[in-house]
Backbone bond lengths (Angstrom), bond angles and torsions (degrees), N, CA, C in turn:
res aa  C-N    CA-C-N  psi(-1)  N-CA   C-N-CA  omega(-1)  CA-C   N-CA-C  phi
1 M - - - 1.450 - - 1.525 109.37 -
2 T 1.298 116.17 128.33 1.457 121.83 178.78 1.521 109.45 -104.30
3 Y 1.322 116.40 135.53 1.462 120.37 175.55 1.522 108.67 -79.45
4 A 1.313 116.02 144.72 1.462 121.96 178.27 1.522 108.75 -118.56
5 A 1.313 116.11 137.81 1.464 120.71 176.82 1.523 108.66 -66.50
6 K 1.298 116.21 135.91 1.459 121.89 178.03 1.525 109.27 -84.27
7 D 1.314 115.82 154.87 1.459 121.97 -178.77 1.526 109.34 -95.70
8 Y 1.317 115.58 117.16 1.464 121.14 179.75 1.525 112.04 -113.06
9 A 1.326 116.61 24.54 1.467 121.54 -178.46 1.530 111.80 -59.55
10 K 1.325 117.81 -21.93 1.474 120.11 179.12 1.530 111.35 -61.28
11 L 1.328 117.32 -18.23 1.465 120.38 179.10 1.528 112.59 -79.11
12 L 1.331 117.32 -15.99 1.469 120.10 178.64 1.519 108.68 -59.43
13 G 1.323 116.19 134.46 1.460 121.15 -177.10 1.518 113.14 92.69
14 M 1.322 117.05 -1.87 1.457 121.30 178.96 1.537 108.68 -65.08
15 P 1.328 118.00 132.11 1.469 120.35 -179.39 1.526 112.36 -57.81
16 G 1.317 116.37 135.23 1.459 121.67 176.50 1.513 114.92 87.84
17 F 1.349 118.11 -1.09 1.455 122.90 -179.46 1.525 108.31 -132.58
18 S 1.320 116.46 113.06 1.462 119.19 -178.69 1.522 111.29 -70.85
19 E 1.310 115.18 159.33 1.465 120.42 176.87 1.525 110.18 -61.41
20 T 1.324 116.72 -39.83 1.472 120.39 179.47 1.518 110.75 -61.08
21 L 1.326 116.83 -47.44 1.468 120.18 -179.80 1.522 110.14 -60.46
22 L 1.324 117.47 -48.41 1.462 119.88 -177.19 1.527 111.89 -65.39
23 K 1.305 117.82 -43.23 1.474 119.38 179.79 1.522 111.12 -63.99
24 N 1.328 117.32 -40.05 1.471 120.20 175.43 1.526 110.23 -60.81
25 H 1.313 115.81 -42.73 1.462 120.93 -178.25 1.526 110.84 -66.61
26 F 1.335 117.40 -40.23 1.466 120.79 177.30 1.525 110.49 -62.28
27 T 1.331 116.89 -40.08 1.465 120.95 179.47 1.524 110.55 -64.69
28 L 1.321 116.74 -41.83 1.463 120.60 177.26 1.527 110.08 -60.63
29 Y 1.308 116.78 -45.95 1.469 121.65 177.87 1.533 110.92 -58.68
30 Q 1.326 117.08 -44.45 1.464 120.43 179.63 1.533 110.81 -60.10
31 G 1.327 117.05 -32.03 1.462 120.81 175.49 1.523 112.04 -64.27
32 Y 1.322 117.13 -38.59 1.468 119.83 177.28 1.524 110.85 -64.26
33 V 1.325 116.20 -39.97 1.462 120.00 178.65 1.529 109.71 -64.27
34 T 1.327 116.36 -47.44 1.467 121.22 179.48 1.526 111.31 -58.81
35 N 1.324 116.68 -46.63 1.460 120.11 -177.56 1.526 112.38 -69.69
36 T 1.319 117.38 -33.38 1.469 120.18 174.81 1.524 109.72 -60.98
37 N 1.328 116.18 -46.86 1.469 120.28 178.92 1.528 111.49 -62.62
38 K 1.327 117.57 -42.61 1.472 120.53 179.45 1.521 111.09 -61.19
39 L 1.319 116.48 -44.14 1.464 119.53 -179.75 1.528 111.39 -65.00
40 L 1.310 117.28 -43.17 1.470 119.52 179.18 1.526 111.06 -63.67
41 D 1.334 117.08 -38.22 1.470 120.44 175.61 1.527 111.01 -64.60
42 T 1.321 116.37 -39.98 1.469 120.77 179.32 1.526 110.55 -63.14
43 F 1.326 117.28 -43.82 1.470 120.12 178.73 1.518 111.55 -63.79
44 A 1.328 117.01 -40.32 1.469 120.32 178.31 1.527 110.13 -62.36
45 A 1.333 116.82 -42.18 1.471 120.40 179.15 1.521 110.89 -66.85
46 M 1.326 117.71 -42.01 1.460 121.10 179.75 1.531 110.41 -61.85
47 L 1.303 116.92 -40.94 1.459 121.16 179.59 1.525 110.39 -65.54
48 K 1.330 115.96 -45.10 1.465 121.50 -179.38 1.530 111.33 -63.45
49 E 1.329 116.72 -36.52 1.463 122.14 -177.66 1.524 112.85 -86.39
50 G 1.331 117.52 4.32 1.461 120.49 178.45 1.519 113.66 73.31
51 K 1.326 117.77 25.01 1.462 121.76 -178.37 1.530 113.18 -96.28
52 V 1.335 115.40 13.87 1.458 120.07 178.60 1.520 107.13 -113.31
53 A 1.313 115.46 120.87 1.461 120.74 -178.53 1.518 108.75 -148.18
54 A 1.314 115.61 165.24 1.456 120.79 174.50 1.523 108.02 -110.22
55 P 1.281 120.81 124.76 1.461 125.01 -4.33 1.534 111.03 -72.59
56 P 1.339 116.17 151.83 1.463 119.00 -177.70 1.521 111.85 -74.79
57 S 1.324 114.17 161.51 1.467 119.99 175.76 1.525 109.33 -69.48
58 P 1.330 117.68 157.00 1.468 120.20 176.15 1.534 111.99 -57.21
59 E 1.341 117.36 -36.59 1.468 120.47 178.93 1.530 110.21 -61.01
60 Y 1.312 116.45 -48.90 1.460 121.54 179.89 1.532 110.04 -59.28
61 A 1.323 116.42 -47.60 1.467 121.22 -176.85 1.528 111.10 -59.90
62 E 1.312 117.26 -45.78 1.461 120.01 -178.84 1.525 111.57 -68.05
63 L 1.319 117.25 -38.37 1.463 119.83 177.49 1.535 110.82 -66.03
64 K 1.319 116.67 -38.06 1.464 120.79 179.13 1.531 109.81 -64.69
65 R 1.329 116.69 -40.43 1.467 120.00 176.68 1.529 110.69 -64.88
66 R 1.319 116.00 -39.75 1.467 121.09 -178.66 1.531 111.21 -64.75
67 L 1.323 117.45 -31.07 1.456 120.84 -179.95 1.531 110.81 -58.36
68 G 1.319 118.11 -38.86 1.469 120.87 177.94 1.514 111.96 -59.87
69 W 1.329 116.13 -41.24 1.475 121.26 179.10 1.525 110.22 -64.83
70 E 1.312 117.31 -51.72 1.464 121.61 -175.42 1.529 111.57 -67.47
71 F 1.332 117.43 -46.49 1.457 121.17 -178.12 1.526 110.77 -63.80
72 N 1.341 116.89 -49.16 1.459 119.27 179.55 1.526 111.08 -65.22
73 G 1.339 118.09 -34.28 1.459 120.39 175.18 1.518 110.72 -61.08
74 M 1.315 116.47 -40.86 1.466 121.11 177.27 1.528 110.40 -63.47
75 R 1.313 116.92 -53.97 1.465 120.87 -175.40 1.534 113.42 -66.30
76 L 1.330 117.57 -43.07 1.466 119.41 179.62 1.524 111.14 -63.03
77 H 1.333 116.95 -38.30 1.465 118.98 176.72 1.531 110.91 -65.56
78 E 1.307 118.16 -39.23 1.465 120.04 177.70 1.527 110.77 -62.01
79 L 1.311 116.55 -45.90 1.464 120.17 177.91 1.525 111.07 -61.89
80 Y 1.317 116.61 -41.69 1.470 122.38 179.16 1.527 111.16 -61.29
81 F 1.332 116.55 -54.06 1.471 119.34 -178.69 1.526 111.12 -61.98
82 E 1.321 117.18 -36.85 1.462 120.70 -177.81 1.523 112.95 -72.48
83 N 1.359 118.17 -21.18 1.457 117.98 176.05 1.530 112.09 -100.10
84 L 1.343 115.96 21.98 1.468 122.02 172.86 1.525 109.61 -114.02
85 G 1.312 115.48 164.89 1.459 121.19 175.40 1.514 114.30 93.15
86 G 1.315 116.74 10.90 1.458 119.49 179.26 1.523 112.04 -79.03
87 T 1.300 114.83 153.85 1.469 120.18 178.62 1.528 112.09 -122.90
88 K 1.323 117.32 -10.13 1.463 121.08 -179.63 1.526 109.53 -95.29
89 P 1.326 117.09 145.00 1.471 120.12 178.75 1.529 111.43 -76.60
90 L 1.306 115.51 164.28 1.462 121.31 176.84 1.523 111.02 -54.23
91 S 1.324 117.51 -36.97 1.470 120.82 -177.77 1.532 112.83 -60.11
92 A 1.332 117.50 -19.11 1.469 120.91 176.73 1.529 111.33 -77.04
93 F 1.320 117.22 -3.96 1.462 122.85 -179.59 1.534 108.81 -127.29
94 P 1.341 116.77 72.96 1.471 120.37 -173.73 1.526 114.08 -59.68
95 A 1.318 118.32 -30.23 1.471 119.33 179.48 1.535 110.23 -66.62
96 V 1.327 117.07 -40.13 1.470 120.72 177.93 1.521 109.19 -67.32
97 E 1.317 116.39 -46.83 1.465 121.24 -179.62 1.529 111.01 -57.85
98 K 1.337 116.22 -41.29 1.469 121.17 -179.84 1.526 110.85 -64.82
99 K 1.342 117.22 -41.41 1.475 120.20 179.80 1.526 111.39 -68.30
100 L 1.325 117.17 -37.39 1.468 120.36 176.21 1.524 109.86 -64.18
101 A 1.326 116.45 -43.20 1.462 120.54 179.44 1.529 111.53 -63.93
102 A 1.324 116.20 -39.74 1.467 119.63 179.09 1.530 111.24 -64.03
103 A 1.319 116.35 -35.84 1.467 120.55 -176.79 1.525 113.11 -82.32
104 F 1.328 117.30 -33.11 1.464 120.18 -171.60 1.531 114.11 -119.47
105 G 1.321 118.04 0.80 1.462 121.32 -177.65 1.515 111.54 98.47
106 S 1.334 116.43 -36.91 1.463 122.64 174.85 1.522 107.91 -164.96
107 A 1.318 116.33 160.19 1.463 119.53 175.80 1.528 109.92 -63.65
108 A 1.331 116.68 -33.93 1.468 120.56 178.28 1.531 110.73 -64.52
109 D 1.323 117.22 -38.97 1.470 120.06 177.63 1.523 111.07 -68.35
110 W 1.350 117.34 -38.43 1.464 119.01 174.18 1.528 109.59 -57.48
111 E 1.338 116.34 -47.28 1.462 120.26 -177.37 1.533 111.59 -62.83
112 K 1.315 117.82 -39.71 1.476 120.91 177.07 1.530 109.96 -58.60
113 D 1.324 115.78 -45.79 1.466 120.25 -178.73 1.530 111.07 -66.65
114 F 1.324 117.16 -42.78 1.468 121.51 179.86 1.528 110.43 -63.55
115 R 1.333 116.79 -46.21 1.476 120.98 178.69 1.534 111.25 -62.84
116 A 1.329 116.19 -41.72 1.469 119.76 179.84 1.529 110.26 -60.69
117 A 1.318 116.26 -44.36 1.467 119.38 177.87 1.528 110.29 -62.83
118 G 1.324 116.93 -38.29 1.459 121.29 -178.66 1.515 114.51 -68.46
119 T 1.307 116.77 -21.23 1.471 119.67 -179.71 1.528 112.74 -102.84
120 M 1.320 116.87 7.82 1.471 120.15 175.09 1.521 109.70 -64.75
121 R 1.320 115.94 151.38 1.457 119.90 174.74 1.520 109.10 -69.67
122 G 1.313 115.32 144.37 1.458 120.13 177.80 1.515 111.26 120.61
123 I 1.321 114.70 173.14 1.460 121.08 178.69 1.510 108.74 -108.34
124 G 1.314 115.71 149.22 1.448 118.56 177.73 1.511 112.48 155.42
125 W 1.308 113.72 -145.72 1.460 123.24 -175.37 1.519 108.78 -138.43
126 V 1.321 116.30 152.02 1.458 121.27 167.53 1.521 105.10 -115.44
127 V 1.325 115.43 127.02 1.458 120.15 -174.97 1.521 109.38 -132.78
128 L 1.335 114.71 129.17 1.459 120.96 168.60 1.519 105.84 -85.18
129 Y 1.324 115.86 116.31 1.458 121.77 -178.60 1.525 110.27 -108.26
130 K 1.325 114.21 152.52 1.452 121.99 172.86 1.520 107.68 -113.01
131 D 1.318 115.96 128.21 1.462 122.11 174.29 1.520 106.50 -125.52
132 G 1.317 116.38 99.72 1.464 119.54 -172.35 1.519 108.72 66.00
133 D 1.326 116.61 -119.72 1.467 121.25 177.26 1.526 111.97 -98.49
134 R 1.295 116.95 1.08 1.469 121.17 -176.31 1.525 110.98 -93.97
135 L 1.334 116.99 137.67 1.458 123.25 174.37 1.521 109.10 -111.00
136 M 1.333 116.56 136.76 1.458 121.73 -178.82 1.523 109.70 -143.98
137 N 1.329 116.29 139.13 1.461 121.27 171.73 1.522 108.26 -88.47
138 F 1.321 116.76 131.13 1.454 122.15 179.72 1.516 110.22 -123.25
139 W 1.314 115.64 148.37 1.456 122.96 166.07 1.522 105.60 -94.72
140 V 1.311 117.46 123.49 1.460 122.24 176.77 1.521 106.45 -106.97
141 N 1.313 115.72 111.54 1.458 121.37 -178.02 1.519 108.55 -82.91
142 E 1.317 115.65 108.01 1.457 122.59 -175.22 1.529 108.10 70.66
143 H 1.307 118.51 -172.32 1.465 120.04 -174.87 1.513 112.32 -84.48
144 D 1.313 115.94 -33.60 1.456 119.81 -169.03 1.522 113.16 -111.34
145 V 1.334 116.85 17.37 1.462 120.26 -178.39 1.526 108.73 -129.40
146 A 1.303 116.67 124.46 1.466 125.17 173.09 1.518 114.41 84.41
147 N 1.325 119.09 16.91 1.456 119.94 169.64 1.524 106.61 -74.25
148 P 1.323 118.25 119.75 1.469 119.13 -176.97 1.535 111.47 -70.77
149 A 1.309 116.38 121.31 1.465 122.11 -176.58 1.522 111.13 -59.02
150 G 1.316 115.53 134.13 1.446 121.68 175.73 1.518 115.31 82.98
151 C 1.305 118.33 -5.31 1.465 121.22 -179.57 1.526 109.86 -92.88
152 A 1.317 116.51 148.60 1.463 122.23 -179.88 1.524 109.87 -100.60
153 P 1.344 117.71 127.56 1.465 119.52 176.98 1.527 110.73 -71.96
154 I 1.320 115.59 130.83 1.463 121.98 -177.12 1.530 110.48 -107.51
155 L 1.329 116.94 -42.98 1.464 123.07 179.05 1.518 107.31 -139.69
156 V 1.332 116.58 128.96 1.465 121.68 -174.66 1.527 109.44 -124.15
157 M 1.348 115.67 128.61 1.463 121.54 175.98 1.527 108.89 -123.99
158 D 1.307 116.01 122.95 1.458 122.97 176.98 1.524 107.95 -78.76
159 V 1.322 117.32 125.78 1.463 120.74 175.53 1.527 111.72 -124.13
160 F 1.331 116.21 24.98 1.460 119.97 165.55 1.529 106.41 -71.84
161 E 1.325 117.27 154.38 1.460 120.73 -176.64 1.526 113.31 -58.06
162 H 1.336 117.56 -33.09 1.461 119.24 -178.24 1.528 112.21 -62.08
163 A 1.329 117.74 -20.50 1.456 121.47 -178.27 1.524 112.74 -77.05
164 F 1.358 117.19 -16.97 1.463 117.22 -174.24 1.523 116.51 -143.25
165 M 1.325 119.67 -20.89 1.466 119.95 -169.58 1.528 114.10 -64.44
166 V 1.329 118.47 -33.97 1.464 120.17 179.52 1.527 109.95 -57.99
167 D 1.330 116.95 -41.42 1.463 120.92 -177.38 1.520 113.78 -93.96
168 Y 1.326 118.43 -32.39 1.456 121.07 -169.38 1.523 115.06 -119.44
169 G 1.327 118.00 -1.88 1.457 119.30 -177.00 1.518 109.90 56.92
170 L 1.308 116.37 -128.38 1.467 121.02 -179.29 1.521 113.15 -90.41
171 K 1.320 118.09 5.33 1.469 122.46 -177.00 1.529 110.16 -86.55
172 R 1.314 114.99 70.20 1.466 121.26 -177.41 1.525 112.05 -59.80
173 A 1.328 117.37 -37.08 1.468 120.47 -179.64 1.525 111.12 -61.52
174 D 1.328 117.42 -34.07 1.470 120.36 177.75 1.537 110.32 -67.90
175 Y 1.320 116.67 -38.29 1.464 120.64 175.17 1.530 110.28 -63.47
176 V 1.332 117.06 -45.65 1.466 120.66 179.68 1.525 109.56 -58.65
177 E 1.329 117.19 -39.64 1.470 121.37 177.19 1.524 110.74 -60.82
178 A 1.327 117.16 -46.18 1.472 120.93 178.62 1.525 110.63 -62.83
179 F 1.329 116.66 -42.01 1.468 120.43 177.73 1.526 110.23 -58.32
180 M 1.334 116.82 -48.70 1.459 121.04 -176.52 1.526 111.49 -60.76
181 K 1.322 117.33 -32.82 1.465 121.43 179.66 1.526 112.66 -75.03
182 N 1.322 117.03 -14.74 1.464 121.55 -175.16 1.520 113.96 -115.45
183 I 1.326 117.37 14.86 1.468 119.50 179.55 1.517 109.73 -65.14
184 N 1.307 115.04 132.92 1.459 121.47 174.24 1.530 106.51 -89.14
185 W 1.331 115.39 91.96 1.462 120.32 -176.27 1.525 111.97 -67.22
186 E 1.319 117.38 -21.52 1.471 119.45 174.88 1.527 109.96 -64.32
187 A 1.334 117.34 -42.84 1.464 121.31 177.53 1.517 110.58 -64.48
188 V 1.338 116.60 -42.03 1.467 121.26 178.48 1.522 109.66 -61.61
189 S 1.323 116.27 -46.13 1.459 121.27 -179.94 1.529 111.32 -59.83
190 A 1.316 116.30 -42.24 1.472 120.40 179.39 1.518 111.47 -64.69
191 R 1.324 117.84 -36.12 1.477 121.11 178.86 1.518 111.73 -72.82
192 L 1.338 115.44 -29.93 1.455 120.70 -176.43 1.524 109.03 -73.50
């Protein structure tokens, strides 16, 4: 089975995100899809050729580690693009607002925490995760580090420089503001 890059062109024209930034970001995402497929093909060939053994070769081990980076880069970008492009406010989704308030004291407090995580120094992702009935904001350092096992991503924000520098330079808080204005709460609600 080969993974195919999804088309997110519907996001072009979204307020606060230039066409250049989005097209660059789509190209980066397509690279994760391509590399995921290449790695999976390489593992299939290695297995078929008898090049998989315990303990594995250094080549196998490094490629296996790389798969986590490429695969999670693919999936996190899909979740990110799919939770963008919304035009309705959070208040139009009272069930989501109520769950955020239950978890954080208020939806406004959830947003403060999410924004604060999004403006931290470093590269990575900010993800609202669901663990059972509990909601938590996490900082995910890179794609394959700090994803909490067993938790479901509900809202994903890319805070690698490629997500904002073309439009915002070093003004990450301005990017976070644009992101917050474009959340597709319908997608969030469906994930919740």
